[in-house]
C-alpha positions as CSV (number, residue, x, y, z in Angstrom):
1,M,261.3,161.3,83.2
2,S,260.4,163.3,86.2
3,N,256.7,162.8,85.6
4,S,256.7,159.0,86.1
5,P,254.2,157.7,88.6
6,F,256.7,155.5,90.2
7,N,258.8,158.5,91.0
8,D,255.8,160.2,92.5
9,N,255.0,157.3,94.7
10,R,258.5,156.9,96.0
11,S,258.7,160.6,96.8
12,E,255.4,160.3,98.7
13,D,256.6,157.3,100.7
14,T,259.8,159.1,101.5
15,K,257.8,162.1,102.6
16,S,255.5,160.0,104.8
17,G,258.4,158.3,106.4
18,N,257.3,154.7,105.5
19,S,260.1,152.6,104.4
20,P,259.7,149.8,101.9
21,V,260.5,147.2,104.6
22,K,257.4,148.2,106.6
23,D,255.2,148.0,103.6
24,Q,256.4,144.5,103.0
25,M,255.8,143.5,106.6
26,G,252.2,144.9,106.3
27,E,251.6,143.0,103.1
28,L,252.9,139.8,104.8
29,R,250.7,140.3,107.8
30,R,247.8,140.8,105.5
31,L,248.5,137.6,103.7
32,I,248.9,135.6,106.9
33,I,246.0,136.8,109.1
34,G,243.8,138.6,106.6
35,P,241.2,135.8,106.0
36,E,240.8,135.2,109.8
37,K,240.4,138.9,110.4
38,V,237.7,139.2,107.8
39,Q,235.9,136.2,109.3
40,L,236.1,137.8,112.8
41,E,234.8,141.0,111.5
42,R,231.9,139.3,109.9
43,L,231.1,137.3,113.1
44,Q,231.3,140.6,115.1
45,E,228.9,142.1,112.6
46,R,226.5,139.3,113.0
47,L,226.6,139.6,116.8
48,D,226.2,143.3,116.6
49,D,223.4,143.4,114.0
50,P,220.1,142.2,115.5
51,T,218.6,141.4,112.2
52,L,221.4,139.0,111.1
53,H,221.4,137.5,114.6
54,A,217.7,136.9,114.5
55,R,217.9,135.3,111.1
56,D,220.6,132.9,112.3
57,I,218.5,131.9,115.4
58,S,215.3,131.4,113.2
59,G,217.1,128.7,111.4
60,V,217.6,126.5,114.5
61,L,214.8,127.7,116.7
62,P,212.1,125.2,115.4
63,E,214.4,122.2,115.8
64,A,215.5,123.4,119.3
65,I,211.8,123.7,120.4
66,V,211.0,120.2,119.1
67,L,214.0,118.8,121.0
68,G,213.2,120.7,124.1
69,T,209.6,119.5,124.1
70,K,210.7,115.9,123.6
71,K,213.1,116.1,126.5
72,D,210.7,117.3,129.2
73,N,207.8,119.8,129.9
74,K,210.1,122.6,131.1
75,L,209.9,124.5,127.8
76,V,206.1,124.2,127.8
77,T,205.9,125.5,131.4
78,A,208.3,128.3,130.5
79,L,206.5,129.4,127.4
80,M,203.0,129.1,129.0
81,P,202.9,132.6,130.6
82,T,204.2,134.2,127.5
83,V,201.7,132.4,125.3
84,E,198.9,133.3,127.7
85,E,199.8,137.0,127.5
86,I,200.1,136.8,123.7
87,V,196.6,135.3,123.5
88,K,195.2,137.9,125.9
89,A,196.7,140.7,123.8
90,S,195.4,139.1,120.6
91,I,191.9,138.9,122.0
92,K,192.0,142.5,123.2
93,K,193.2,143.6,119.8
94,D,190.8,141.7,117.6
95,I,188.5,139.3,119.2
96,R,186.9,138.3,115.9
97,T,190.1,136.7,114.6
98,F,190.3,134.6,117.8
99,V,186.6,133.6,117.4
100,D,187.1,132.6,113.8
101,A,190.1,130.4,114.9
102,L,188.1,128.7,117.6
103,F,185.0,128.3,115.6
104,P,185.9,124.7,114.2
105,V,186.4,123.4,117.8
106,I,184.1,125.5,120.0
107,G,181.0,123.8,118.7
108,P,182.1,120.2,119.2
109,A,183.6,121.2,122.6
110,I,180.3,122.7,123.7
111,R,178.3,119.7,122.5
112,K,180.8,117.4,124.3
113,A,180.5,119.4,127.5
114,I,176.7,119.4,127.4
115,S,176.7,115.7,126.7
116,E,179.1,115.0,129.6
117,T,177.0,117.2,131.9
118,F,173.8,115.4,131.0
119,K,175.5,112.1,131.4
120,Q,176.8,113.0,134.9
121,M,173.4,114.5,135.8
122,I,171.6,111.3,134.7
123,Q,174.2,109.1,136.6
124,S,173.8,111.3,139.7
125,L,170.0,111.1,139.4
126,N,170.0,107.4,138.8
127,K,172.4,106.9,141.7
128,A,170.2,109.1,144.0
129,L,167.1,107.3,143.0
130,E,168.7,103.9,143.5
131,Q,169.9,104.9,147.0
132,S,166.5,106.5,147.8
133,F,164.2,103.8,146.6
134,S,166.3,100.6,147.0
135,W,166.2,98.5,150.2
136,Q,169.9,99.5,150.9
137,G,169.0,103.1,150.5
138,L,166.1,102.8,153.1
139,K,168.5,101.1,155.5
140,W,171.0,103.9,155.1
141,R,168.2,106.5,155.6
142,M,167.2,104.8,158.9
143,E,170.9,104.8,160.0
144,A,171.1,108.5,159.2
145,I,168.1,109.2,161.4
146,R,169.5,107.0,164.2
147,T,173.0,108.4,164.2
148,G,172.0,112.0,163.5
149,K,174.2,112.2,160.4
150,T,173.0,113.4,157.1
151,F,171.9,110.9,154.5
152,A,174.8,111.9,152.2
153,E,177.3,111.2,155.0
154,V,175.9,107.8,155.6
155,V,176.0,107.0,151.8
156,L,179.5,108.3,151.6
157,V,180.7,106.1,154.5
158,H,179.2,102.9,153.0
159,S,180.0,103.5,149.3
160,L,183.4,105.4,149.5
161,L,186.9,103.9,149.6
162,Y,188.5,107.3,149.6
163,R,188.0,110.8,148.3
164,V,190.0,113.9,148.3
165,D,187.6,116.6,149.5
166,Q,189.8,119.6,149.8
167,V,193.2,120.8,148.5
168,F,194.9,123.8,150.0
169,L,198.0,125.5,148.6
170,I,199.7,127.4,151.6
171,H,202.6,129.8,151.3
172,R,205.3,128.4,153.4
173,K,206.8,131.6,154.8
174,T,203.7,133.5,155.6
175,G,201.2,130.6,156.1
176,L,198.7,132.4,153.9
177,L,196.4,130.5,151.6
178,L,197.4,130.9,148.0
179,H,194.7,128.8,146.4
180,H,192.0,126.3,147.3
181,V,189.8,123.8,145.5
182,S,187.0,121.5,146.7
183,A,185.3,118.4,145.4
184,E,182.0,119.9,146.6
185,A,181.2,123.6,146.4
186,G,180.9,125.3,149.8
187,A,182.3,122.3,151.8
188,F,184.5,124.7,153.8
189,Q,183.4,128.3,154.1
190,E,186.6,129.6,155.6
191,A,189.5,128.2,153.6
192,D,191.9,130.9,155.0
193,L,191.1,129.8,158.5
194,V,191.8,126.2,157.7
195,S,195.2,127.1,156.2
196,G,196.1,129.2,159.2
197,M,195.2,126.4,161.6
198,L,197.3,123.9,159.7
199,T,200.3,126.2,159.9
200,A,199.7,126.8,163.6
201,I,199.5,123.0,164.2
202,Q,202.7,122.4,162.4
203,D,204.5,125.2,164.4
204,F,203.0,123.8,167.7
205,I,204.2,120.3,167.0
206,R,207.6,121.5,165.9
207,D,208.0,123.6,169.1
208,S,206.5,120.9,171.4
209,F,208.7,118.0,170.3
210,N,211.9,120.0,169.5
211,M,211.8,119.1,165.8
212,E,214.3,120.6,163.4
213,S,213.0,123.4,161.1
214,D,213.4,121.2,158.1
215,Q,211.3,118.4,159.6
216,T,207.6,118.6,158.7
217,L,204.3,117.1,159.6
218,D,203.1,114.7,156.9
219,T,199.7,113.5,158.2
220,I,197.0,114.8,160.5
221,Q,194.0,112.7,161.5
222,I,190.8,114.7,162.4
223,G,187.9,112.3,163.0
224,D,187.2,110.5,159.7
225,V,189.2,113.1,157.8
226,T,192.9,112.6,157.1
227,V,195.1,115.5,156.0
228,W,198.1,114.7,153.9
229,I,200.7,117.4,153.7
230,E,203.4,117.8,151.0
231,Q,206.2,120.3,151.6
232,G,207.8,122.4,148.9
233,P,210.5,125.0,149.0
234,A,208.0,127.9,148.8
235,A,204.6,126.3,149.4
236,I,202.8,123.5,151.2
237,L,200.1,121.3,149.7
238,A,197.5,120.1,152.2
239,C,194.9,117.6,151.0
240,A,191.9,116.6,153.1
241,I,190.9,112.9,152.5
242,R,188.0,110.8,153.5
243,G,188.6,107.1,153.7
244,N,191.8,105.1,153.2
245,A,193.8,106.5,150.3
246,P,196.7,104.5,148.8
247,E,200.2,105.8,149.3
248,D,200.5,106.1,145.5
249,L,198.3,109.2,145.8
250,R,201.2,111.1,147.4
251,I,203.0,110.9,144.1
252,V,200.1,112.7,142.4
253,F,200.3,115.4,145.1
254,R,204.1,115.8,144.8
255,N,203.9,116.1,141.0
256,A,201.2,118.8,141.3
257,L,203.3,120.7,143.9
258,E,206.4,120.4,141.6
259,N,204.5,121.8,138.6
260,I,203.2,124.7,140.7
261,H,206.7,125.6,141.9
262,L,207.9,125.3,138.3
263,E,205.3,127.8,137.1
264,K,204.9,130.1,140.0
265,G,208.2,129.7,141.9
266,D,209.2,133.3,141.3
267,A,205.7,134.5,142.2
268,M,205.8,132.6,145.5
269,D,209.3,134.0,146.4
270,A,208.0,137.5,145.8
271,F,204.6,136.9,147.4
272,E,203.3,139.8,149.4
273,G,199.6,138.8,149.9
274,D,198.1,139.1,146.3
275,T,196.7,135.7,145.5
276,A,195.2,136.7,142.1
277,T,198.3,135.5,140.2
278,F,197.7,131.9,141.4
279,E,194.4,131.5,139.7
280,S,196.2,130.0,136.7
281,I,197.4,126.9,138.7
282,R,193.9,125.8,139.7
283,H,194.1,122.9,137.3
284,H,197.1,121.5,139.2
285,L,195.1,121.5,142.4
286,E,192.0,120.0,140.7
287,S,194.2,117.2,139.4
288,C,194.6,116.1,143.1
289,L,190.8,115.7,143.6
290,H,190.8,111.9,143.3
291,A,188.1,109.5,144.5
292,Q,187.4,105.8,144.4
293,Y,184.2,104.1,145.4
294,K,183.4,100.6,146.4
295,E,182.4,98.2,143.7
296,K,179.0,96.7,144.3
297,K,177.0,94.0,142.6
298,R,174.7,95.3,140.1
299,K,171.1,95.1,141.3
300,F,168.1,96.0,139.4
301,S,166.3,98.7,141.4
302,P,162.5,99.3,141.0
303,F,163.3,102.5,139.3
304,F,165.6,100.8,136.8
305,I,162.9,98.3,136.1
306,L,160.4,101.0,135.7
307,L,162.7,103.0,133.5
308,L,163.4,99.9,131.4
309,V,159.7,99.3,131.0
310,I,159.2,102.9,130.0
311,I,162.0,102.6,127.5
312,I,160.7,99.3,126.1
313,T,157.2,100.8,125.9
314,A,158.5,103.9,124.2
315,L,160.5,101.8,121.7
316,G,157.6,99.5,121.1
317,S,155.3,102.5,120.5
318,W,157.8,104.1,118.2
319,A,158.3,100.8,116.3
320,F,154.5,100.4,116.1
321,W,153.9,103.9,114.8
322,S,156.9,103.6,112.4
323,V,155.8,100.3,111.0
324,R,152.2,101.5,110.7
325,N,153.3,104.7,108.9
326,H,155.6,102.7,106.7
327,L,152.8,100.3,105.8
328,R,150.4,103.2,105.1
329,W,153.0,104.9,103.0
330,T,153.7,101.7,101.0
331,E,150.0,101.1,100.5
332,F,149.5,104.7,99.4
333,L,152.4,104.5,96.9
334,E,150.9,101.3,95.5
335,K,147.5,102.9,95.1
336,L,149.0,106.0,93.6
337,D,151.2,104.1,91.2
338,A,148.2,102.0,90.1
339,E,146.0,105.0,89.6
340,P,145.4,105.7,85.9
341,G,146.9,109.0,84.8
342,I,149.6,109.1,87.5
343,V,153.1,107.9,87.0
344,V,155.4,107.9,90.1
345,T,159.1,108.2,89.2
346,I,160.7,109.0,92.6
347,A,159.3,108.4,96.1
348,E,161.5,109.3,99.1
349,K,161.5,110.5,102.6
350,Y,163.7,113.3,104.1
351,D,163.4,116.1,106.5
352,G,160.5,114.3,108.2
353,K,158.3,114.5,105.1
354,Y,157.5,112.3,102.1
355,H,158.4,113.6,98.7
356,I,156.8,112.2,95.5
357,S,157.9,113.1,92.0
358,G,156.4,112.0,88.7
359,L,153.7,112.8,86.1
360,R,150.0,113.4,86.4
361,D,147.3,113.9,83.8
362,P,145.2,116.9,84.8
363,L,142.1,114.8,84.1
364,G,143.2,112.2,86.6
365,R,142.2,111.9,90.2
366,D,143.7,114.3,92.7
367,P,146.4,112.5,94.8
368,A,145.0,114.2,97.9
369,E,141.8,112.1,97.5
370,I,143.8,108.9,97.5
371,L,145.9,110.2,100.4
372,A,142.8,110.9,102.5
373,R,141.7,107.3,102.3
374,S,145.2,106.1,103.5
375,E,144.8,108.0,106.8
376,M,148.1,109.7,106.3
377,A,148.7,113.4,107.3
378,S,148.4,115.4,104.2
379,E,150.9,118.0,105.4
380,K,153.6,115.4,105.5
381,V,153.4,114.6,101.7
382,I,154.8,117.0,99.1
383,Y,154.0,116.4,95.4
384,R,156.1,117.4,92.5
385,L,154.0,116.1,89.6
386,E,154.5,117.4,86.1
387,P,151.5,117.5,83.8
388,Y,151.3,115.0,80.9
389,Q,148.6,113.5,78.7
390,A,147.7,109.9,79.3
391,L,146.7,107.9,76.2
392,L,144.5,105.4,78.1
393,P,141.0,105.1,76.6
394,E,139.2,106.5,79.6
395,F,141.5,109.6,79.5
396,I,141.1,110.0,75.7
397,L,137.4,110.0,76.2
398,K,137.5,112.4,79.1
399,R,139.8,114.7,77.1
400,A,137.4,114.5,74.2
401,K,134.5,115.5,76.4
402,T,136.5,118.3,77.9
403,I,137.5,119.7,74.6
404,L,134.4,119.0,72.5
405,R,131.9,119.8,75.3
406,P,129.0,117.7,74.0
407,P,125.4,118.6,75.0
408,E,123.6,116.3,77.4
409,T,121.7,114.7,74.5
410,V,125.0,113.4,73.0
411,L,126.7,110.2,74.2
412,L,130.4,109.9,73.3
413,T,132.1,106.5,73.3
414,L,135.6,105.3,72.2
415,E,136.3,102.1,70.4
416,K,139.8,101.3,69.2
417,G,140.7,104.9,68.5
418,T,137.3,105.8,67.0
419,L,135.2,108.4,68.7
420,I,131.5,107.6,68.3
421,A,128.8,110.3,68.8
422,Q,125.3,109.2,69.5
423,G,122.2,111.3,70.1
424,T,121.0,114.7,69.1
425,A,123.1,117.9,68.9
426,P,122.9,121.4,67.4
427,Y,123.9,121.5,63.8
428,Q,126.7,124.0,64.5
429,W,128.2,121.8,67.2
430,I,128.3,118.9,64.7
431,I,130.1,121.1,62.2
432,D,132.7,122.1,64.8
433,V,133.2,118.6,66.1
434,R,134.0,117.3,62.7
435,K,136.9,119.7,62.7
436,L,138.1,119.2,66.2
437,A,137.5,115.5,67.0
438,C,140.6,114.1,65.3
439,A,142.7,116.9,67.0
440,V,142.1,115.3,70.4
441,P,145.2,113.3,71.4
442,G,144.4,109.6,71.0
443,V,141.4,110.0,68.6
444,L,142.1,108.5,65.2
445,R,138.7,108.6,63.6
446,F,135.2,110.2,64.2
447,N,132.0,108.4,63.6
448,E,128.8,110.6,63.5
449,R,126.4,108.1,61.8
450,Q,124.3,107.8,64.9
451,L,124.3,111.6,65.5
452,I,121.1,113.6,64.8
453,V,120.9,117.3,64.4
454,A,118.9,118.7,67.3
455,E,116.7,120.7,65.0
456,L,115.7,117.5,63.3
457,K,114.7,116.2,66.7
458,D,112.0,118.9,66.7
459,L,110.5,117.2,63.6
460,D,109.5,114.4,66.0
461,P,109.9,111.7,63.3
462,P,108.2,108.3,63.9
463,K,110.3,105.4,64.8
464,T,109.9,104.1,61.2
465,V,111.5,107.2,59.7
466,S,115.3,107.7,59.5
467,L,116.6,111.3,59.0
468,T,120.2,112.0,57.9
469,L,121.9,115.3,57.2
470,Q,124.9,115.3,55.1
471,D,126.4,118.2,53.3
472,G,123.3,120.2,53.8
473,I,121.0,117.6,52.3
474,L,118.3,116.2,54.7
475,T,117.2,112.7,53.6
476,A,114.1,111.1,55.0
477,T,113.5,107.4,54.5
478,G,110.8,104.9,55.7
479,P,107.1,104.9,56.1
480,A,105.4,107.9,57.9
481,P,101.9,109.2,58.5
482,H,100.6,111.6,56.0
483,W,100.2,114.4,58.4
484,W,103.9,114.2,59.5
485,I,105.0,114.3,55.9
486,I,102.9,117.4,55.3
487,E,104.2,119.1,58.5
488,T,107.8,118.2,57.8
489,R,107.6,119.8,54.4
490,K,106.6,123.0,56.2
491,K,109.3,122.8,58.9
492,V,112.3,121.7,56.9
493,P,112.9,125.1,55.3
494,K,113.2,126.7,58.7
495,I,116.0,124.3,59.9
496,S,119.5,125.8,59.8
497,G,122.0,123.8,57.8
498,V,119.4,122.2,55.6
499,V,119.8,123.2,52.0
500,Q,117.8,120.5,50.3
501,Y,115.1,118.0,51.5
502,D,115.0,114.6,49.9
503,E,111.9,112.5,50.7
504,T,112.0,110.2,47.8
505,G,112.7,107.4,50.2
506,L,109.7,108.4,52.3
507,K,106.5,106.4,52.1
508,D,103.1,107.8,53.1
509,S,101.8,105.1,55.5
510,D,98.3,106.5,55.5
511,L,98.0,106.3,51.7
512,L,99.3,102.8,51.8
513,T,96.8,101.9,54.5
514,L,94.1,103.6,52.5
515,A,95.0,101.7,49.4
516,A,94.9,98.5,51.4
517,L,91.5,99.3,52.8
518,K,90.2,100.2,49.3
519,G,91.4,96.8,48.1
520,D,89.8,95.0,51.0
521,L,86.4,96.7,50.5
522,E,86.4,96.0,46.8
523,K,87.0,92.3,47.7
524,E,84.0,92.2,50.1
525,V,81.0,90.1,49.0
526,F,77.7,90.2,51.1
527,L,75.4,87.3,50.1
528,F,71.6,87.2,50.1
529,K,69.2,84.4,50.1
530,F,67.1,83.6,47.1
531,N,64.8,86.5,46.1
532,A,65.6,88.3,49.5
533,T,66.6,91.9,50.1
534,K,67.3,91.8,53.8
535,Y,70.2,90.3,55.7
536,T,69.7,87.5,58.1
537,R,70.5,87.5,61.8
538,G,73.6,85.4,61.2
539,Q,75.0,88.1,58.9
540,V,75.0,90.9,61.5
541,E,78.7,90.4,62.4
542,D,79.8,90.6,58.8
543,L,77.6,93.6,58.3
544,N,79.2,95.4,61.3
545,R,82.7,94.6,60.1
546,I,82.0,96.0,56.7
547,L,80.5,99.1,58.3
548,N,83.6,99.7,60.5
549,N,85.9,99.2,57.5
550,I,83.9,101.8,55.5
551,N,84.0,104.3,58.4
552,H,87.8,103.8,58.7
553,F,88.3,104.2,55.0
554,I,86.3,107.4,54.8
555,D,88.0,108.9,57.8
556,L,91.5,108.0,56.6
557,A,90.7,109.3,53.1
558,L,89.7,112.6,54.5
559,T,92.9,112.7,56.6
560,V,95.0,112.4,53.5
561,D,93.0,115.0,51.6
562,R,91.2,112.5,49.5
563,Y,87.4,112.5,48.7
564,P,86.0,109.0,49.1
565,Y,83.0,107.7,47.2
566,I,81.6,104.2,47.6
567,E,79.1,102.6,45.2
568,V,77.0,99.7,46.8
569,I,76.3,97.4,43.8
570,G,73.5,94.9,44.0
571,H,73.7,91.6,42.1
572,T,71.2,88.7,41.3
573,D,71.3,85.4,39.7
574,T,69.7,84.5,36.4
575,S,66.6,82.8,38.0
576,G,64.1,85.7,37.4
577,T,63.3,88.1,34.6
578,K,65.7,90.8,33.6
579,R,63.4,93.5,34.9
580,H,62.7,91.6,38.1
581,N,66.4,91.0,38.6
582,M,67.2,94.7,38.1
583,E,64.6,95.8,40.6
584,L,65.8,93.1,43.1
585,S,69.4,94.1,42.8
586,L,68.6,97.8,43.3
587,Q,66.5,96.9,46.4
588,R,69.4,94.9,47.8
589,A,71.8,97.9,47.2
590,E,69.3,100.4,48.6
591,Q,68.7,98.2,51.7
592,F,72.5,97.9,52.4
593,R,73.0,101.7,51.8
594,H,70.2,102.4,54.3
595,Y,72.0,100.2,56.8
596,L,75.2,102.2,56.2
597,L,73.4,105.5,56.7
598,V,71.9,104.3,59.9
599,G,75.4,103.3,61.0
600,G,76.7,106.9,60.6
601,I,77.9,107.0,57.0
602,E,77.1,110.3,55.4
603,A,74.9,110.0,52.3
604,D,77.3,112.0,50.2
605,Y,79.9,109.2,50.5
606,V,77.8,106.2,49.5
607,S,75.3,105.4,46.7
608,A,73.2,102.4,45.7
609,V,73.4,100.8,42.2
610,G,71.5,97.8,40.9
611,V,73.0,95.9,38.0
612,G,70.8,92.8,38.0
613,T,72.6,90.0,36.1
614,A,74.8,92.4,34.1
615,E,77.9,92.0,36.3
616,P,77.9,88.4,37.6
617,L,80.6,87.5,40.0
618,R,80.7,84.0,38.7
619,K,79.4,82.0,35.9
620,E,76.4,80.0,37.0
621,T,77.4,76.5,36.5
622,T,76.4,75.3,39.9
623,D,74.0,76.3,42.6
624,Q,76.9,77.7,44.6
625,D,77.7,80.0,41.7
626,K,74.1,81.2,41.7
627,A,74.3,81.8,45.5
628,W,77.5,83.9,45.0
629,N,75.8,86.1,42.4
630,R,73.0,86.9,44.8
631,S,75.1,89.5,46.6
632,I,76.3,93.0,47.3
633,T,79.8,94.3,46.2
634,F,81.5,97.7,46.5
635,R,83.1,100.0,44.0
636,V,85.4,102.4,45.8
637,H,86.6,105.8,44.4
638,L,89.3,108.2,45.7
639,N,89.3,111.7,44.3
640,K,91.8,114.5,45.2
C-alpha cells in the first residue's frame, strides 16, 4: 500500500531531515514548558496592547485613589493641575454644561457670600461707630491727634494682639517676588521693592557676620513691625506681623511653604521671571493672614442703645400693626360669616393677601361694603365666592320681588312659605303671578285674597264695598251710593279681564236711606190745639225738623231717579160737626203745606188733604186720644 498516509509522512520527514527523536524532544518540551509559555505570551500581549492594559488598570484605579487620598494629600496636590486644566478645557468647550452642573450650588454660595459680606460690613460699621462715639474712641482720637498717628493706627495698637499684614513669596535664587497678599488692600504699593530689600538684608547680614550659605535670617524687627522669614529649597516666605505673634504661627507658615513647594516646585526650579503661574497658590498665602484681637468687656455704647431702641420700636410697631390687622381680619370674618346670604368655607392668608372662599347669594350684600367698614385695604382681600340661593325668608322675599317685579301699589310679604300679595295691580300681572309665584325657590303657596285689580281701583269703590275678581267674574258686595252703582255698571264692561259682573250682594245705600226717611215721615204727627189751624211758638223746632226731613227726602229721591210726592193730611177730633171738621182738617193741611212752600218745597211735590174724622189716629176714649187726633200726618209716595 504505497498510498498510505503514514508512508507519506515518513517520506516527508525523511526528506526534511527531521528524525523521530527530535520530534519526540519537541513534544516533550511542549508538554513541560508549554503552559508557562502561553501565559508569558498572554502577559506580553497585555503589556503590548494599550486597551487590555487600560482595562486592567481601571479595575484597581478607584481603590488606589481612595487609599492614596487617605494616606496624605500628595495625590490631591498632584492631580490638582490636571483637574484644573480639564475644567478649563470643559468650560471652553461647552460652558452651558458647566453652568448646569454648578446651578444647584452657585445660588446658595452667592447667598452665603452676600450674607457673610453684609455681616462683616455690619460688624465693621458697628465697631467703627463704637470706636467713634464711645468714650474710649474719643480718647483714642485725642491720642491720634497728639501723636500724629492715624486714628486707625491708634485703634490697632490698643485693640490688636497681633496681625499678619503682609505675606511675600520670594524666589530664593533670584530674590524676585513670586506672589504677595495683604490683609488690607494697598498697604504696600511696591511689593517687589520690599522683597528685594529683604533679600539684600539677608545677603548683607550673611556677608557681615561670615555666616554659612545654609544659615538664614529668621526674624527682622522694623519699628512695630516684625518680619518672620521661613526658608524653603526654592522659595522664601516672609510675613510682616504687627504685635506679638505666638511661635505656633510659624507652623502655619511652614505648612503653607511646604504646600507651595509641593505644587509649584518644578515651576520655581524653572523660574525665569514669569510670575503668572503662581497665581494659583494665592490661597496658601492668604491662609497665613492670621489676626487676634484683645478681648474686651462688652459695653453698651450709645449707638447700641439707640439701635436697640430702634429695633424694639420697629418690633413694637410691627407687632401693633400685625395684631391690629389680625383683629380687623378676625372681626371682618365674623361679620362676613354672620351676614345672611354669605357662607365662608375657607379663609386663609398667603402671598401677603387674604383669600376667602365660599358661597354668596347674588341678592346678598356685597362683601366689599362690609370690608369698607372694617378699615381693611380692599386690594389685600381676594374673594372666590360661588353663587347659590339662600332659603332664608328675607332672601325668598327678595327673590320673589326680583322675579315677579310687583308694581309699587303691591306689597309682598312672606309667612311660613306663603307669599301674600296686598294692594292693587294690573289684571295681566295678577294672571302672570299666579303662574310664577310658586316657581320662586322657597315659595310654597300664593295668597292673593287681598290683591285688587288695578282697573277695579279706578272704580273708586266706597269703603263699604268689597270687589273681588275670580275667573273673570267681578263680584261687588256691601252697601254703596246709588250713583256709584249706576256708574260702576257703565264702567265694568270696559275693564279687561271682567267677563261677568255680579252685584247681587250690592245694596243701594241711598234707596235704603230713602226708605228709612219715608218711614220716618209717615210716622210724624204734628198736633194742633182745639179748633186751631196754626202752630204755636213752641212747635217751631218740630216744624223745622219736619221741613228739613222733607227737603232731604225729596233731594235723595231725585238722586235715585224717583219722583217724590207727599200728601199733607189734616185730622180733627169728633167734637164738631162733620162739615166743620172737614173744613178744619183741610185748613190745617193747607196751613202746613203753605209753611212747606215758604220753606222751599216745590208745590209739585206736596199737596194738602183734609179727612176730618174719617181717618182717626186713635180711638177717642180719653182727652189725650182726642188731642192726638187734632193733628197733621203725611202720606209719602215714590214713583219711578
